[in-house]
C-alpha positions as CSV (number, residue, x, y, z in Angstrom):
1,M,-0.1,0.0,0.0
2,D,1.3,3.4,-0.8
3,T,0.7,7.0,-0.2
4,N,1.7,10.1,-1.7
5,D,1.3,13.6,-0.2
6,H,3.1,14.8,-3.2
7,D,1.4,13.0,-6.0
8,P,-2.2,13.7,-5.8
9,N,-3.1,11.4,-8.5
10,I,-1.9,8.3,-6.0
11,T,-3.6,7.0,-3.0
12,A,-2.3,4.5,-0.6
13,A,-1.7,3.2,2.8
14,P,0.5,1.4,5.0
15,S,-0.5,-1.4,7.6
16,S,-3.1,-3.2,9.0
17,V,-5.8,-2.0,11.4
18,A,-9.5,-2.3,12.7
19,R,-12.2,-1.2,10.4
20,P,-15.3,1.0,11.3
21,A,-19.0,1.7,10.7
22,T,-21.4,4.2,11.8
23,P,-24.4,3.3,14.0
24,R,-26.9,5.4,11.8
25,R,-26.7,5.7,8.0
26,P,-25.3,9.2,7.2
27,A,-23.1,9.7,4.3
28,L,-20.5,6.8,5.3
29,R,-18.2,7.9,2.5
30,G,-16.5,11.4,2.9
31,P,-14.3,12.9,0.0
32,I,-11.2,11.3,-1.1
33,T,-8.3,12.5,1.1
34,G,-5.9,12.7,-2.2
35,V,-3.4,10.4,-0.3
36,L,-2.0,7.1,-1.6
37,I,-0.2,4.5,-0.1
38,A,1.6,1.5,-0.8
39,I,2.3,0.0,2.8
40,V,1.0,-3.3,3.6
41,F,2.0,-4.2,6.9
42,V,1.7,-2.9,10.5
43,V,4.3,-0.6,10.3
44,G,6.5,-1.0,13.7
45,V,3.3,-1.9,15.4
46,G,2.2,1.6,15.2
47,V,-1.5,1.0,15.1
48,G,-3.9,0.3,17.9
49,R,-7.5,-0.2,18.3
50,L,-10.5,2.0,19.4
51,T,-10.7,4.4,21.9
52,P,-14.2,6.4,22.9
53,V,-14.5,9.8,21.3
54,D,-14.2,12.4,23.9
55,G,-17.7,13.8,24.8
56,A,-19.6,11.0,23.0
57,D,-22.2,8.8,24.6
58,D,-20.6,5.5,23.5
59,T,-22.7,3.2,25.9
60,A,-26.6,4.2,25.1
61,P,-28.5,1.8,22.7
62,G,-28.8,3.4,19.3
63,P,-31.7,3.1,16.7
64,S,-31.5,0.9,13.5
65,P,-28.5,1.9,10.9
66,T,-31.4,2.0,8.5
67,A,-34.9,3.8,8.6
68,A,-37.5,2.2,10.2
69,A,-39.8,1.8,7.0
70,G,-36.8,0.7,5.0
71,P,-37.1,-2.6,2.8
72,T,-36.8,-5.8,4.7
73,A,-34.0,-8.5,3.9
74,G,-36.7,-10.5,1.8
75,D,-37.0,-7.9,-0.6
76,G,-33.3,-8.7,-1.7
77,D,-31.6,-5.7,0.3
78,H,-28.6,-7.2,1.8
79,L,-28.1,-3.9,3.7
80,A,-31.4,-4.5,5.4
81,L,-29.8,-7.6,7.3
82,I,-27.5,-5.2,9.0
83,A,-30.3,-3.3,10.4
84,E,-32.2,-6.1,11.5
85,A,-29.4,-7.4,13.4
86,W,-28.6,-4.4,14.7
87,D,-32.2,-4.1,16.1
88,L,-32.3,-7.5,17.5
89,L,-29.3,-6.9,19.3
90,H,-30.6,-3.6,21.2
91,E,-34.0,-5.5,21.6
92,Q,-32.9,-8.9,22.6
93,Y,-29.6,-9.0,23.9
94,V,-29.6,-9.7,27.8
95,G,-26.8,-7.1,28.5
96,K,-28.4,-4.5,25.9
97,D,-27.7,-1.5,28.3
98,T,-24.2,-2.3,28.1
99,L,-23.8,-2.2,24.4
100,D,-21.3,0.2,22.9
101,D,-22.9,1.4,19.6
102,R,-19.6,2.9,18.4
103,E,-17.9,-0.6,19.0
104,L,-20.7,-2.0,17.0
105,A,-20.5,0.0,14.2
106,Y,-16.7,-0.2,13.9
107,G,-17.0,-4.2,14.4
108,A,-19.6,-4.3,11.4
109,I,-17.2,-2.3,9.0
110,D,-14.4,-4.3,10.1
111,G,-16.6,-7.4,9.1
112,L,-17.5,-5.8,5.6
113,T,-13.7,-5.2,4.9
114,E,-12.6,-8.5,5.9
115,A,-15.4,-10.1,3.5
116,V,-14.0,-8.3,0.8
117,G,-11.0,-10.7,0.9
118,D,-8.2,-8.0,0.1
119,T,-6.6,-9.3,3.2
120,G,-4.3,-6.6,5.0
121,H,-4.8,-4.2,2.2
122,T,-8.5,-2.9,1.9
123,L,-9.4,-1.9,5.6
124,F,-10.9,0.3,8.3
125,M,-9.0,2.5,10.3
126,S,-10.1,4.6,13.4
127,P,-9.2,8.2,14.0
128,E,-6.7,7.1,16.2
129,E,-5.2,4.6,13.7
130,R,-4.9,7.1,10.9
131,A,-3.0,9.1,13.3
132,A,-0.5,6.4,14.2
133,R,-0.1,5.3,10.5
134,S,0.7,9.2,9.6
135,D,3.1,9.2,12.4
136,A,4.9,6.0,11.2
137,L,5.4,7.3,7.4
138,S,6.7,10.6,8.9
139,G,9.5,8.9,10.4
140,S,8.7,8.4,13.8
141,Y,5.9,6.8,16.0
142,V,5.6,5.2,19.7
143,G,6.1,1.4,20.0
144,I,8.7,-1.0,20.0
145,G,10.1,-0.9,16.5
146,V,8.8,-4.0,14.5
147,Q,6.9,-4.6,11.2
148,V,4.4,-7.3,11.9
149,G,2.6,-9.3,9.3
150,E,0.6,-13.2,9.5
151,S,2.7,-16.5,9.6
152,A,1.6,-19.2,7.8
153,S,-0.7,-20.4,10.8
154,G,-2.2,-17.0,11.4
155,L,0.0,-15.9,14.3
156,P,1.5,-12.5,14.5
157,E,5.2,-12.5,12.8
158,V,8.0,-10.3,12.9
159,L,8.8,-9.2,9.4
160,G,11.1,-6.5,10.1
161,V,13.0,-4.9,13.0
162,F,14.4,-1.1,13.0
163,R,17.8,-0.8,14.4
164,D,18.3,0.4,17.9
165,S,14.6,0.2,18.5
166,P,13.5,-1.4,21.7
167,A,12.9,-4.8,19.7
168,D,16.2,-4.8,18.3
169,E,17.9,-4.4,21.5
170,A,15.8,-7.0,23.3
171,G,16.8,-9.5,20.3
172,L,13.6,-9.7,18.4
173,V,14.4,-10.8,14.8
174,P,12.5,-11.3,11.7
175,G,11.0,-14.7,11.5
176,D,9.9,-14.7,15.3
177,V,6.5,-15.5,15.6
178,I,4.6,-13.6,18.4
179,V,2.4,-16.3,20.8
180,G,1.7,-14.0,23.8
181,V,1.7,-10.6,24.9
182,D,1.8,-10.0,28.5
183,G,0.7,-13.6,29.3
184,R,-2.3,-13.4,26.7
185,S,-2.2,-15.9,24.1
186,T,-2.2,-14.4,20.7
187,A,-3.9,-17.7,18.9
188,G,-7.3,-16.9,17.7
189,R,-6.7,-13.4,18.0
190,T,-6.7,-10.8,15.0
191,L,-3.8,-9.1,14.1
192,D,-5.2,-5.7,15.3
193,D,-5.9,-7.3,18.7
194,V,-2.1,-8.1,19.1
195,I,-1.2,-4.7,17.8
196,E,-3.3,-2.9,20.4
197,W,-1.8,-5.2,23.2
198,I,2.0,-4.4,22.1
199,R,1.2,-0.7,21.5
200,G,1.3,1.8,24.4
201,E,2.7,4.8,25.8
202,A,6.6,5.3,25.7
203,G,8.2,4.4,28.9
204,T,5.8,1.6,29.7
205,P,7.0,-2.2,29.8
206,V,5.6,-5.1,27.2
207,E,6.5,-8.6,27.4
208,L,6.5,-10.7,24.5
209,T,6.4,-14.6,24.2
210,V,8.0,-15.6,20.9
211,R,8.9,-18.8,18.7
212,D,11.8,-19.0,16.5
213,G,9.5,-19.6,13.4
214,E,6.2,-21.6,13.2
215,S,7.7,-24.3,15.7
216,G,11.0,-23.3,17.3
217,P,11.6,-23.1,21.0
218,E,10.0,-20.3,22.8
219,R,11.5,-17.5,24.6
220,T,10.2,-14.7,26.6
221,I,11.4,-10.9,25.7
222,R,10.9,-8.0,27.7
223,M,11.3,-4.2,26.8
224,V,9.9,-0.8,27.5
225,R,8.1,1.0,24.8
226,A,9.8,4.2,23.2
227,D,9.8,7.0,20.9
228,V,11.2,5.2,17.7
229,E,12.8,7.4,15.1
230,I,13.1,5.8,11.7
231,D,16.6,6.4,9.9
232,A,14.7,5.6,6.7
233,V,18.1,5.7,4.4
234,S,21.4,4.6,5.4
235,W,24.7,4.1,3.6
236,T,28.3,2.9,3.5
237,I,31.1,1.8,1.2
238,V,31.9,-1.9,2.1
239,P,35.4,-1.8,3.4
240,G,38.0,-2.6,1.2
241,S,35.9,-2.4,-2.1
242,T,34.3,0.0,-4.4
243,T,30.8,-1.4,-3.5
244,G,28.1,1.0,-2.1
245,F,25.6,-0.5,0.2
246,L,22.3,1.7,0.6
247,R,19.4,0.3,2.6
248,I,15.7,2.1,2.7
249,E,13.9,1.1,5.6
250,Q,10.4,2.4,4.3
251,F,9.2,4.8,1.6
252,S,8.6,7.5,4.1
253,N,8.2,11.1,3.3
254,G,11.4,12.7,1.7
255,V,13.0,9.3,1.0
256,A,13.6,9.9,-3.0
257,D,15.6,13.0,-1.8
258,S,17.6,11.3,0.8
259,V,18.3,8.6,-1.7
260,V,19.4,11.2,-4.2
261,T,21.8,12.9,-1.6
262,A,23.2,9.1,-0.7
263,L,23.8,8.4,-4.0
264,D,25.7,11.4,-4.4
265,E,28.0,11.0,-1.2
266,L,28.4,7.3,-2.5
267,R,29.7,8.5,-6.0
268,A,31.9,11.1,-4.5
269,A,33.5,8.5,-1.8
270,G,34.4,6.4,-4.9
271,A,31.5,3.6,-5.2
272,D,31.0,2.3,-8.5
273,R,28.5,-0.6,-7.9
274,L,25.7,-0.7,-5.6
275,I,23.8,-2.8,-3.5
276,L,20.2,-1.7,-2.8
277,D,18.9,-3.2,0.4
278,L,14.7,-3.3,0.4
279,R,14.6,-6.3,2.9
280,G,11.9,-5.9,5.4
281,N,10.5,-2.7,3.6
282,P,6.7,-2.5,4.0
283,G,6.3,0.2,1.4
284,G,5.2,3.8,1.8
285,Y,4.5,6.5,-0.6
286,V,3.9,5.8,-4.0
287,G,5.6,9.0,-5.3
288,E,8.7,8.2,-3.2
289,A,9.0,5.0,-4.8
290,V,8.9,6.4,-8.3
291,G,11.5,8.8,-7.3
292,T,13.6,6.4,-6.1
293,A,13.2,3.8,-9.1
294,S,13.9,7.0,-11.2
295,Q,17.5,7.2,-9.8
296,F,18.3,3.8,-11.5
297,L,16.3,4.3,-14.9
298,A,17.3,6.5,-17.5
299,S,13.5,6.4,-18.8
300,G,10.8,3.9,-19.3
301,T,7.9,3.0,-17.1
302,V,8.3,2.5,-13.3
303,F,4.6,0.7,-12.7
304,I,1.1,0.4,-14.3
305,E,-2.1,1.3,-12.7
306,R,-5.1,-0.9,-13.8
307,N,-8.6,0.3,-12.7
308,A,-11.8,-2.0,-12.1
309,Q,-12.8,-1.0,-15.8
310,G,-9.4,-2.3,-17.1
311,E,-8.2,1.1,-18.1
312,E,-4.4,1.1,-17.7
313,K,-2.0,3.9,-17.0
314,A,1.7,4.0,-17.0
315,N,3.9,5.9,-14.5
316,E,7.1,7.0,-16.1
317,A,10.5,7.4,-14.5
318,T,11.5,11.1,-14.0
319,P,14.4,12.1,-16.0
320,G,17.8,12.6,-14.3
321,G,18.6,9.7,-12.3
322,R,21.8,9.6,-10.4
323,W,22.8,6.0,-10.9
324,T,21.5,5.0,-14.1
325,D,24.6,3.2,-15.7
326,L,26.4,1.6,-13.1
327,P,26.2,-2.0,-11.7
328,L,23.1,-2.6,-9.4
329,V,21.9,-5.4,-7.2
330,V,18.7,-5.4,-5.2
331,L,18.0,-7.4,-2.0
332,V,14.3,-8.4,-1.3
333,D,12.7,-10.9,1.2
334,E,9.2,-11.8,2.5
335,G,9.0,-8.5,4.2
336,S,9.4,-6.6,1.1
337,A,6.1,-5.1,0.1
338,S,4.1,-2.4,-1.9
339,A,6.4,0.4,-2.7
340,S,9.4,-2.0,-2.3
341,E,7.8,-4.3,-5.1
342,I,7.2,-1.1,-7.4
343,V,10.8,-0.4,-7.3
344,S,12.3,-4.2,-7.5
345,G,9.8,-5.2,-10.2
346,A,10.6,-2.1,-12.2
347,L,14.3,-2.5,-11.9
348,Q,13.9,-6.2,-12.7
349,D,11.8,-5.8,-15.9
350,H,14.0,-3.0,-17.4
351,G,17.1,-5.6,-16.8
352,R,18.8,-2.8,-14.7
353,A,19.5,-5.0,-11.7
354,T,19.7,-8.5,-10.6
355,V,17.1,-9.3,-7.6
356,I,18.4,-11.4,-4.9
357,G,16.9,-12.9,-2.0
358,A,13.3,-14.3,-1.2
359,T,10.0,-13.8,-3.1
360,T,8.2,-10.5,-1.8
361,F,5.4,-10.2,0.2
362,G,2.5,-9.5,-2.8
363,T,0.9,-6.4,-2.4
364,G,-0.7,-5.3,-5.6
365,T,-3.5,-2.7,-5.0
366,V,-3.0,0.9,-4.5
367,L,-5.3,2.1,-1.8
368,G,-7.6,5.2,-1.8
369,E,-8.3,6.5,1.7
370,F,-11.8,7.7,2.1
371,A,-12.6,9.9,5.0
372,L,-15.7,8.6,7.2
373,S,-18.0,11.3,9.0
374,D,-16.0,10.5,12.6
375,G,-12.7,11.1,11.4
376,S,-12.2,7.4,10.8
377,A,-11.6,6.1,7.3
378,L,-11.8,3.2,4.8
379,R,-8.8,2.3,2.7
380,I,-10.0,0.6,-0.3
381,G,-7.7,-1.1,-3.1
382,T,-9.3,0.9,-6.0
383,V,-6.2,0.0,-8.5
384,E,-4.3,-2.7,-9.2
385,W,-0.6,-2.0,-9.9
386,L,1.5,-3.9,-12.4
387,T,5.4,-4.0,-13.3
388,P,6.4,-2.8,-16.5
389,D,5.9,-5.7,-18.3
390,G,2.5,-6.1,-16.8
391,R,3.2,-8.8,-14.3
392,R,0.5,-9.1,-11.5
393,I,2.3,-8.6,-8.1
394,W,-0.9,-8.8,-5.9
395,H,-0.9,-12.4,-4.1
396,E,2.2,-13.2,-6.3
397,G,5.1,-10.9,-5.2
398,I,8.4,-10.3,-7.1
399,E,10.4,-13.4,-7.7
400,P,14.3,-13.0,-7.4
401,D,16.3,-13.7,-10.0
402,I,18.7,-15.3,-7.5
403,A,16.9,-17.0,-4.4
404,V,18.8,-16.9,-1.1
405,D,17.5,-18.1,2.3
406,R,16.6,-15.6,4.7
407,A,19.8,-13.9,6.3
408,E,21.0,-15.9,9.2
409,G,24.2,-14.2,10.6
410,D,24.0,-11.7,13.3
411,G,21.6,-13.7,15.0
412,G,19.2,-13.9,12.1
413,R,19.1,-10.4,11.5
414,P,19.9,-8.9,8.0
415,T,23.3,-7.0,7.7
416,V,22.7,-3.3,7.5
417,P,25.3,-0.5,6.5
418,G,26.1,0.4,9.9
419,D,27.1,-3.2,10.4
420,V,30.0,-3.2,8.2
421,R,31.1,0.4,7.9
422,D,33.8,0.2,10.4
423,L,35.0,-3.4,10.0
424,A,38.5,-4.4,8.6
425,P,38.3,-5.5,4.9
426,A,39.2,-8.9,5.9
427,A,36.8,-9.2,8.2
428,V,33.5,-8.1,5.7
429,R,32.9,-11.6,4.0
430,A,32.6,-13.3,7.3
431,A,30.5,-10.7,9.1
432,V,27.9,-10.2,6.5
433,D,24.6,-12.3,5.8
434,A,24.4,-14.8,3.1
435,Q,22.2,-12.2,1.0
436,V,24.6,-9.5,0.9
437,A,27.6,-12.1,0.5
438,R,25.8,-13.1,-2.8
439,A,25.4,-9.6,-3.9
440,M,28.7,-8.6,-3.3
441,R,29.8,-12.0,-5.3
442,V,27.3,-10.9,-8.0
443,L,28.9,-7.4,-8.3
444,D,32.5,-8.7,-8.6
445,E,31.5,-11.0,-11.2
446,A,30.0,-8.0,-13.1
447,G,33.4,-6.3,-13.1
């Protein structure tokens, strides 16, 4: 899912959250916000659940969300079924005086978006979740510093860990499956529920029980929540070589400009080949993805939008790229999603880079954000995006040119530029993970 404050033609979004509804039937759909995002995961566990609106009466039973004289379900109006269920709950439930209309409404919209089947993309966000997601894309948020998705068994899985975050310092690594939070089992709970448990105020403790993969041994990790600053772009020259190593954590606001600066500095430092690391990058703003890909393409399409009517629109690279003629390798993994897939797919289709790692997450719809009347919003997949060659990424992902298993070095954490910056040249090859090592060999062979 991707968003772009700078490009009003794109609307997108980053992570998973709860989804709302309204107890009555006013105009549920507000104006489009003009923002598009390309992120799919819970960014840094930066989203929470629902909290009451100040001054609102969320406990009094409310009227049916449809007019009393409206059509019945027998007339074929399926929306009337929702009204019937609403009325029955308020009339027959033994605890009807305790019903929270806001929670009922939000739960109903959650159910609608779940039924769409666009898991992790088309979704509902409360006002609080919208604010948290905006904070994450601005480069900071309160949390523990992880990106979370669902494992094959449906449990929360750590997809990425931001360096120097509470999660990183406590030893969480990609591939860890979260089985408990503060003693509560995550089995049978939604990803949003678990995110709500993990999030909290800076300075407060949280305890996670995790497994190494689906069936590994369990361990308990204690950490303190903090304000996490995300250094979205980092780089170094691999010691003893002319290989530049550039990592993008997420396509947050301003990343494309930071990439330009980094590439200029790499060239000035003597780099003549580059490793572009997009592993664990959940996406971000579409415009930042296009701006980044444009630094490596002299011309051509970056990605194609296709709407529900089958109409297609090509999004072209911006001229003036900084690294359009030098050797390039791109690293991806299962945590690379959305905007990361736009960039890696474009560079792969144009034959501009060798893609190394594991098949990416497979996020392939651009999200339009539609504001609702209470400040919540629906993010709806309105446009599917394709690679320049017309390959569909949704549910399929970008398959690497060279498959290399998830990094195993450094306790399971992928090597990042800061890990090798101060090493002696002779120590580099032994210190990097398998994916970076393979990238270095490919660039060496390219001459």
